[in-house]
A tleap script that builds the chain and sets N, CA, C and O, in Angstrom:
source leaprc.protein.ff14SB
mol = sequence {
  NMET ALA VAL MET GLN ALA GLU SER GLY CYS
  ASP SER THR SER ASP ASN THR GLY LEU ASN
  ARG ASP GLY SER ASN ASP LYS GLY LEU PHE
  GLN ILE ASN SER ILE HIE ARG ASP LEU ILE
  GLY ASP THR GLU ARG PHE ASP PRO ALA ARG
  ASN ILE ASP VAL ALA PHE GLN ILE TYR ARG
  GLY ALA LYS TYR ASN TRP THR PRO TRP SER
  ALA TYR ASN SER GLY ALA TYR LEU LYS TYR
  LEU CASN
}
set mol.1.N position { 102.381 76.567 98.411 }
set mol.1.CA position { 101.292 75.666 98.313 }
set mol.1.C position { 101.657 74.319 99.079 }
set mol.1.O position { 100.960 73.815 99.959 }
set mol.2.N position { 102.859 73.820 98.604 }
set mol.2.CA position { 103.297 72.469 99.044 }
set mol.2.C position { 103.543 72.558 100.600 }
set mol.2.O position { 103.228 71.578 101.275 }
set mol.3.N position { 104.054 73.606 101.180 }
set mol.3.CA position { 104.213 73.726 102.619 }
set mol.3.C position { 102.946 73.779 103.306 }
set mol.3.O position { 102.740 73.099 104.311 }
set mol.4.N position { 101.941 74.691 102.723 }
set mol.4.CA position { 100.666 74.714 103.427 }
set mol.4.C position { 99.968 73.420 103.301 }
set mol.4.O position { 99.437 73.000 104.329 }
set mol.5.N position { 99.866 72.668 102.161 }
set mol.5.CA position { 99.261 71.331 102.186 }
set mol.5.C position { 99.949 70.493 103.243 }
set mol.5.O position { 99.221 69.928 104.059 }
set mol.6.N position { 101.357 70.332 103.336 }
set mol.6.CA position { 101.823 69.384 104.259 }
set mol.6.C position { 101.541 69.919 105.704 }
set mol.6.O position { 101.409 69.077 106.592 }
set mol.7.N position { 101.443 71.185 105.999 }
set mol.7.CA position { 101.112 71.811 107.305 }
set mol.7.C position { 99.772 71.448 107.835 }
set mol.7.O position { 99.602 70.859 108.902 }
set mol.8.N position { 98.778 71.854 106.984 }
set mol.8.CA position { 97.335 71.775 107.476 }
set mol.8.C position { 96.442 71.000 106.481 }
set mol.8.O position { 95.234 70.950 106.711 }
set mol.9.N position { 96.966 70.381 105.372 }
set mol.9.CA position { 96.065 69.853 104.430 }
set mol.9.C position { 95.109 70.687 103.774 }
set mol.9.O position { 94.099 70.268 103.209 }
set mol.10.N position { 95.498 72.010 103.878 }
set mol.10.CA position { 94.734 73.202 103.262 }
set mol.10.C position { 93.490 73.369 103.995 }
set mol.10.O position { 92.473 73.711 103.391 }
set mol.11.N position { 93.486 73.142 105.338 }
set mol.11.CA position { 92.321 73.204 106.094 }
set mol.11.C position { 92.371 74.463 106.972 }
set mol.11.O position { 93.155 74.394 107.919 }
set mol.12.N position { 91.750 75.476 106.843 }
set mol.12.CA position { 91.745 76.731 107.553 }
set mol.12.C position { 91.471 76.548 108.980 }
set mol.12.O position { 91.857 77.369 109.812 }
set mol.13.N position { 90.788 75.449 109.298 }
set mol.13.CA position { 90.436 75.122 110.751 }
set mol.13.C position { 91.392 74.266 111.559 }
set mol.13.O position { 91.168 73.952 112.728 }
set mol.14.N position { 92.588 73.864 110.802 }
set mol.14.CA position { 93.340 72.951 111.512 }
set mol.14.C position { 93.997 73.544 112.771 }
set mol.14.O position { 94.540 74.649 112.760 }
set mol.15.N position { 93.926 72.816 113.772 }
set mol.15.CA position { 94.497 73.143 115.164 }
set mol.15.C position { 95.269 72.196 115.827 }
set mol.15.O position { 94.737 71.109 116.054 }
set mol.16.N position { 96.373 72.379 116.171 }
set mol.16.CA position { 97.265 71.318 116.778 }
set mol.16.C position { 97.447 71.688 118.386 }
set mol.16.O position { 98.424 71.285 119.018 }
set mol.17.N position { 96.542 72.390 118.899 }
set mol.17.CA position { 96.666 72.714 120.470 }
set mol.17.C position { 96.932 71.499 121.208 }
set mol.17.O position { 96.216 70.506 121.079 }
set mol.18.N position { 98.004 71.543 122.027 }
set mol.18.CA position { 98.262 70.379 122.847 }
set mol.18.C position { 99.378 69.621 122.325 }
set mol.18.O position { 99.938 68.825 123.079 }
set mol.19.N position { 99.798 69.772 121.065 }
set mol.19.CA position { 100.677 68.997 120.396 }
set mol.19.C position { 102.232 69.427 120.495 }
set mol.19.O position { 103.129 68.597 120.349 }
set mol.20.N position { 102.421 70.477 120.696 }
set mol.20.CA position { 103.805 71.214 120.929 }
set mol.20.C position { 104.274 70.865 122.284 }
set mol.20.O position { 103.582 71.043 123.287 }
set mol.21.N position { 105.575 70.318 122.295 }
set mol.21.CA position { 106.133 70.214 123.779 }
set mol.21.C position { 106.360 71.352 124.554 }
set mol.21.O position { 106.463 71.233 125.775 }
set mol.22.N position { 106.467 72.624 123.917 }
set mol.22.CA position { 106.754 73.792 124.527 }
set mol.22.C position { 105.654 74.462 125.065 }
set mol.22.O position { 105.831 75.505 125.694 }
set mol.23.N position { 104.361 73.919 124.869 }
set mol.23.CA position { 103.214 74.609 125.164 }
set mol.23.C position { 102.586 75.585 124.179 }
set mol.23.O position { 101.506 76.131 124.403 }
set mol.24.N position { 103.227 75.759 123.203 }
set mol.24.CA position { 102.826 76.771 122.222 }
set mol.24.C position { 101.680 75.858 121.265 }
set mol.24.O position { 101.419 74.672 121.469 }
set mol.25.N position { 101.145 76.613 120.310 }
set mol.25.CA position { 100.148 75.770 119.498 }
set mol.25.C position { 100.172 76.456 117.937 }
set mol.25.O position { 100.623 77.584 117.738 }
set mol.26.N position { 99.724 75.761 117.080 }
set mol.26.CA position { 99.787 76.133 115.702 }
set mol.26.C position { 98.271 76.036 115.057 }
set mol.26.O position { 97.567 75.050 115.276 }
set mol.27.N position { 97.843 77.109 114.267 }
set mol.27.CA position { 96.529 77.019 113.791 }
set mol.27.C position { 96.486 77.541 112.394 }
set mol.27.O position { 97.387 78.261 111.963 }
set mol.28.N position { 95.522 77.212 111.726 }
set mol.28.CA position { 95.313 77.589 110.360 }
set mol.28.C position { 95.957 76.970 109.218 }
set mol.28.O position { 96.497 75.867 109.296 }
set mol.29.N position { 95.906 77.676 108.140 }
set mol.29.CA position { 96.350 77.156 106.814 }
set mol.29.C position { 97.973 76.876 106.832 }
set mol.29.O position { 98.406 75.845 106.318 }
set mol.30.N position { 98.734 77.707 107.362 }
set mol.30.CA position { 100.282 77.440 107.562 }
set mol.30.C position { 100.574 77.241 109.014 }
set mol.30.O position { 101.732 77.377 109.408 }
set mol.31.N position { 99.695 76.955 109.768 }
set mol.31.CA position { 99.904 76.517 111.244 }
set mol.31.C position { 100.754 77.505 111.841 }
set mol.31.O position { 101.858 77.201 112.292 }
set mol.32.N position { 100.242 78.812 111.871 }
set mol.32.CA position { 101.067 79.927 112.425 }
set mol.32.C position { 101.118 79.422 113.967 }
set mol.32.O position { 100.130 78.968 114.544 }
set mol.33.N position { 102.317 79.552 114.519 }
set mol.33.CA position { 102.546 79.300 115.846 }
set mol.33.C position { 102.040 80.364 116.809 }
set mol.33.O position { 101.964 81.544 116.466 }
set mol.34.N position { 101.709 79.948 117.976 }
set mol.34.CA position { 101.205 81.108 119.092 }
set mol.34.C position { 102.228 82.030 119.391 }
set mol.34.O position { 101.864 83.084 119.911 }
set mol.35.N position { 103.577 81.843 119.149 }
set mol.35.CA position { 104.565 82.604 119.529 }
set mol.35.C position { 104.538 83.913 118.619 }
set mol.35.O position { 105.293 84.845 118.894 }
set mol.36.N position { 103.770 83.971 117.661 }
set mol.36.CA position { 103.635 85.051 116.693 }
set mol.36.C position { 102.423 86.014 117.074 }
set mol.36.O position { 101.836 86.731 116.264 }
set mol.37.N position { 102.138 85.918 118.440 }
set mol.37.CA position { 100.878 86.911 118.880 }
set mol.37.C position { 101.131 88.414 118.657 }
set mol.37.O position { 100.220 89.235 118.758 }
set mol.38.N position { 102.348 88.732 118.364 }
set mol.38.CA position { 102.489 90.104 118.057 }
set mol.38.C position { 102.118 90.426 116.507 }
set mol.38.O position { 101.971 91.590 116.136 }
set mol.39.N position { 101.992 89.445 115.727 }
set mol.39.CA position { 101.683 89.567 114.344 }
set mol.39.C position { 100.145 89.178 114.045 }
set mol.39.O position { 99.546 89.581 113.048 }
set mol.40.N position { 99.616 88.392 114.975 }
set mol.40.CA position { 98.192 87.791 114.579 }
set mol.40.C position { 97.595 87.281 115.932 }
set mol.40.O position { 98.250 86.708 116.803 }
set mol.41.N position { 96.281 87.565 115.986 }
set mol.41.CA position { 95.575 87.171 117.231 }
set mol.41.C position { 95.243 85.535 117.130 }
set mol.41.O position { 95.314 84.878 116.091 }
set mol.42.N position { 94.918 85.101 118.254 }
set mol.42.CA position { 94.578 83.658 118.383 }
set mol.42.C position { 93.585 83.129 117.388 }
set mol.42.O position { 93.878 82.269 116.558 }
set mol.43.N position { 92.457 83.650 117.498 }
set mol.43.CA position { 91.277 83.263 116.572 }
set mol.43.C position { 91.548 83.758 114.907 }
set mol.43.O position { 91.142 83.150 113.917 }
set mol.44.N position { 92.241 84.860 114.916 }
set mol.44.CA position { 92.599 85.204 113.674 }
set mol.44.C position { 93.396 84.415 112.822 }
set mol.44.O position { 93.431 84.588 111.604 }
set mol.45.N position { 94.112 83.455 113.492 }
set mol.45.CA position { 94.901 82.591 112.642 }
set mol.45.C position { 94.091 81.543 111.767 }
set mol.45.O position { 94.585 80.927 110.822 }
set mol.46.N position { 92.864 81.432 112.180 }
set mol.46.CA position { 91.846 80.719 111.457 }
set mol.46.C position { 91.309 81.356 110.102 }
set mol.46.O position { 90.748 80.676 109.242 }
set mol.47.N position { 91.523 82.668 109.995 }
set mol.47.CA position { 91.222 83.593 108.955 }
set mol.47.C position { 92.172 83.155 107.733 }
set mol.47.O position { 93.385 83.316 107.873 }
set mol.48.N position { 91.712 82.654 106.644 }
set mol.48.CA position { 92.758 82.268 105.665 }
set mol.48.C position { 93.548 83.358 105.012 }
set mol.48.O position { 94.728 83.138 104.740 }
set mol.49.N position { 92.999 84.516 104.737 }
set mol.49.CA position { 93.693 85.706 104.257 }
set mol.49.C position { 94.697 86.088 105.263 }
set mol.49.O position { 95.864 86.186 104.883 }
set mol.50.N position { 94.403 86.317 106.489 }
set mol.50.CA position { 95.322 86.665 107.669 }
set mol.50.C position { 96.443 85.681 107.817 }
set mol.50.O position { 97.600 86.041 108.035 }
set mol.51.N position { 96.053 84.363 107.687 }
set mol.51.CA position { 97.004 83.408 108.061 }
set mol.51.C position { 98.095 83.340 106.898 }
set mol.51.O position { 99.269 83.075 107.158 }
set mol.52.N position { 97.622 83.607 105.530 }
set mol.52.CA position { 98.704 83.520 104.541 }
set mol.52.C position { 99.398 84.923 104.640 }
set mol.52.O position { 100.617 84.998 104.491 }
set mol.53.N position { 98.752 85.870 104.853 }
set mol.53.CA position { 99.601 87.177 105.096 }
set mol.53.C position { 100.641 87.030 106.063 }
set mol.53.O position { 101.816 87.287 105.800 }
set mol.54.N position { 100.208 86.587 107.274 }
set mol.54.CA position { 101.329 86.468 108.302 }
set mol.54.C position { 102.375 85.396 107.886 }
set mol.54.O position { 103.562 85.580 108.155 }
set mol.55.N position { 101.955 84.275 107.234 }
set mol.55.CA position { 103.025 83.364 106.903 }
set mol.55.C position { 104.014 83.975 105.980 }
set mol.55.O position { 105.215 83.744 106.116 }
set mol.56.N position { 103.489 84.851 104.918 }
set mol.56.CA position { 104.523 85.632 104.103 }
set mol.56.C position { 105.407 86.557 105.000 }
set mol.56.O position { 106.615 86.638 104.778 }
set mol.57.N position { 104.846 87.217 105.955 }
set mol.57.CA position { 105.616 88.078 106.829 }
set mol.57.C position { 106.793 87.062 107.588 }
set mol.57.O position { 107.970 87.409 107.681 }
set mol.58.N position { 106.362 85.981 108.020 }
set mol.58.CA position { 107.355 85.195 108.702 }
set mol.58.C position { 108.440 84.602 107.764 }
set mol.58.O position { 109.616 84.487 108.110 }
set mol.59.N position { 107.972 84.244 106.584 }
set mol.59.CA position { 108.823 83.781 105.488 }
set mol.59.C position { 109.825 84.829 105.202 }
set mol.59.O position { 111.017 84.536 105.110 }
set mol.60.N position { 109.348 86.169 105.041 }
set mol.60.CA position { 110.335 87.220 104.640 }
set mol.60.C position { 111.194 87.573 105.699 }
set mol.60.O position { 112.316 88.002 105.431 }
set mol.61.N position { 110.773 87.436 107.013 }
set mol.61.CA position { 111.498 87.653 108.205 }
set mol.61.C position { 112.602 86.629 108.355 }
set mol.61.O position { 113.599 86.934 109.010 }
set mol.62.N position { 112.499 85.467 107.809 }
set mol.62.CA position { 113.403 84.445 107.912 }
set mol.62.C position { 114.399 84.543 106.620 }
set mol.62.O position { 115.069 83.595 106.212 }
set mol.63.N position { 114.383 85.753 106.090 }
set mol.63.CA position { 115.316 85.872 105.001 }
set mol.63.C position { 114.853 84.940 103.732 }
set mol.63.O position { 115.618 84.232 103.077 }
set mol.64.N position { 113.500 85.081 103.530 }
set mol.64.CA position { 113.006 84.519 102.343 }
set mol.64.C position { 113.298 83.078 102.306 }
set mol.64.O position { 113.798 82.598 101.289 }
set mol.65.N position { 113.030 82.351 103.324 }
set mol.65.CA position { 113.082 80.910 103.264 }
set mol.65.C position { 112.046 80.285 104.153 }
set mol.65.O position { 111.379 80.994 104.906 }
set mol.66.N position { 111.891 79.026 104.096 }
set mol.66.CA position { 110.704 78.244 104.798 }
set mol.66.C position { 111.267 77.550 105.964 }
set mol.66.O position { 110.595 76.627 106.424 }
set mol.67.N position { 112.357 77.831 106.503 }
set mol.67.CA position { 112.833 77.109 107.727 }
set mol.67.C position { 111.905 77.129 109.008 }
set mol.67.O position { 111.924 76.201 109.817 }
set mol.68.N position { 111.090 78.242 109.149 }
set mol.68.CA position { 110.330 78.270 110.221 }
set mol.68.C position { 109.158 77.238 110.326 }
set mol.68.O position { 108.431 77.122 111.313 }
set mol.69.N position { 109.070 76.482 109.142 }
set mol.69.CA position { 108.012 75.405 109.180 }
set mol.69.C position { 108.619 74.056 109.213 }
set mol.69.O position { 109.515 73.721 108.438 }
set mol.70.N position { 108.107 73.277 110.137 }
set mol.70.CA position { 108.487 71.892 110.264 }
set mol.70.C position { 108.255 70.981 109.052 }
set mol.70.O position { 109.027 70.052 108.813 }
set mol.71.N position { 107.168 71.259 108.276 }
set mol.71.CA position { 106.955 70.446 107.028 }
set mol.71.C position { 108.033 70.760 106.024 }
set mol.71.O position { 108.317 69.906 105.184 }
set mol.72.N position { 108.658 71.926 106.048 }
set mol.72.CA position { 109.666 72.226 105.148 }
set mol.72.C position { 111.026 71.525 105.676 }
set mol.72.O position { 111.791 70.939 104.909 }
set mol.73.N position { 111.225 71.637 106.943 }
set mol.73.CA position { 112.484 70.983 107.569 }
set mol.73.C position { 112.659 69.505 107.510 }
set mol.73.O position { 113.742 68.926 107.427 }
set mol.74.N position { 111.411 68.923 107.564 }
set mol.74.CA position { 111.280 67.491 107.636 }
set mol.74.C position { 111.126 66.896 106.131 }
set mol.74.O position { 111.212 65.683 105.941 }
set mol.75.N position { 110.928 67.680 105.228 }
set mol.75.CA position { 110.756 67.333 103.814 }
set mol.75.C position { 109.370 66.898 103.564 }
set mol.75.O position { 109.204 66.407 102.447 }
set mol.76.N position { 108.318 66.959 104.339 }
set mol.76.CA position { 107.115 66.555 104.287 }
set mol.76.C position { 106.281 67.294 102.970 }
set mol.76.O position { 105.354 66.773 102.350 }
set mol.77.N position { 106.810 68.510 102.749 }
set mol.77.CA position { 106.083 69.255 101.626 }
set mol.77.C position { 106.515 68.517 100.288 }
set mol.77.O position { 105.751 68.633 99.330 }
set mol.78.N position { 107.651 67.783 100.142 }
set mol.78.CA position { 108.138 67.443 98.850 }
set mol.78.C position { 106.974 66.605 98.187 }
set mol.78.O position { 106.731 66.772 96.992 }
set mol.79.N position { 106.375 65.859 98.816 }
set mol.79.CA position { 105.329 65.047 98.041 }
set mol.79.C position { 104.120 65.713 97.520 }
set mol.79.O position { 103.258 65.098 96.892 }
set mol.80.N position { 104.063 66.969 97.781 }
set mol.80.CA position { 103.138 67.905 97.215 }
set mol.80.C position { 103.582 68.749 96.086 }
set mol.80.O position { 102.730 69.411 95.493 }
set mol.81.N position { 104.809 68.801 95.727 }
set mol.81.CA position { 105.330 69.411 94.679 }
set mol.81.C position { 104.929 68.738 93.326 }
set mol.81.O position { 104.933 67.508 93.271 }
set mol.82.N position { 104.608 69.425 92.310 }
set mol.82.CA position { 104.160 68.876 91.154 }
set mol.82.C position { 105.418 68.719 90.208 }
set mol.82.O position { 105.287 68.239 89.082 }
savepdb mol mol.pdb
quit
């Protein structure tokens, strides 16, 4: 929840198109990057249930850690921990 809050403010319509230097974009609750198009379609990233499901798949594929998310790597998620 803390990573999701830091990534999107828990806003399922969050869209950072144009902000990534490499031309990719992040959308939805967990800001799923467009490089994951093999897991989820572009507009599908705005669907909360699908976004969370794919975030879990990415988390699991990263050997059960949050390193794929910049909010984790930067420590931005820490202020949302209870």
